N, C-alpha and C positions, 0 to 999 in steps of 0.2 A: 445676318451674314450673307454675303453674296457668293453664290457658287455658280459660276458660269459654265455652261455646257455647250460645246460645239457639236454639230452633227451634219450629216450630208456628204461627208467625204467618201471617196471610193476611187474606182478606176474609170478613167475616161480616155478616149482616143484623142490624138492631136486634132485640133479643130472642134472638138466637142465642148460640152457645157456641163457644169455642175453648179448646184446652189447649196451653199453652206448656211446653216442657221446657228444663231447664238441665243440661248435662252438662260434664264436663271436669275435675272436681275429685276424682274418685275417692273414696276413703274419707274425704277431708276434709269431705265433705258431712255425715257423721254426727258430726263433731267440732266443727263450728262452725255458727253461724247463717248462713242464706242469705236474702238479701233480694231483693225484686223492686221495680223502679223503672220509671218511664215518663217519656218526654220527647217533647214536640212541638217542631218547629223553632222556635227563637227563645225557647222557654220554659225555665224551670228544670226540672231533673230532679226528679220527684216520687216520693216514697216510696209504694209500693203496699202492701207487707206484708212479713212476715218469719216464718220458721220457725226455732226455735232447736234446739239439740242434743237437747232433751227433747221435741221435736215440739209444743212450745207455739207457737201462731201468734198474730199480731196484725195488724190491717189498718187501712188508712186508712179514714176514715169514708165516703169516696166509693165504696168498693168493698165495704164490709162487708155480708155477707149475699148477695153476688153472686159474689165471688171466693174461691177456696179454695187454699191452699198445702199441698202434701204432699211427702213424700220417700219414695223407695223405695231403701233402702240396698243391696239386692241389685243393683239396676240402676244404682246410683250416679247417681241423677237426682233433681232437684227439679222439681216441677210447679207450674204456676199454672193452675188451672181457672177459666175465666171464663165465667160464665153471665149471661143476661139483659143482654147487651151493649147499650151505648148509643152514640150518635154520639160523645159526648165521651170515650169510652174509646179513640178512635183516637189512637195514639201509637206510638213505638218503645219496646219493652219490653226491659229489661235485668235480668239477675241479677247479684248481687254476693256474693262470699264474701271476708271480711276486706277487703283492699284491691284485690281482683281483680274486674274487670268483664268481661262478655262484650261482643260487638260489637253486640248488639241484634237484635231481630226486629220487623218492622213488623206492626202490627195495624190494620186499617182496618174500621170499622163503617159500612156504607152500604147503603141500599136501592137 
């Protein structure tokens, strides 16, 4: 059973950086695509980006050039590096592998 766990969220200032981690899928991370999503209260969950099994990444237009997804197979972890954060990046961030979701981690961008 896959239990994804996101971590690394917190408070950052505009222009700052945070790195989120997604763990809990073991070697499955290297076999399947892992996606990142975000959601604000009352809003629909929004796709942020994805890394596939060949390390090819794709991003939503709103984060392209600022966010980077990577994977460390040895650590069995997928990362979301978020740079140049903006107020509208404030959301709960989730990782997804196949039909499995984590519980989310809160990111707040505020001065």
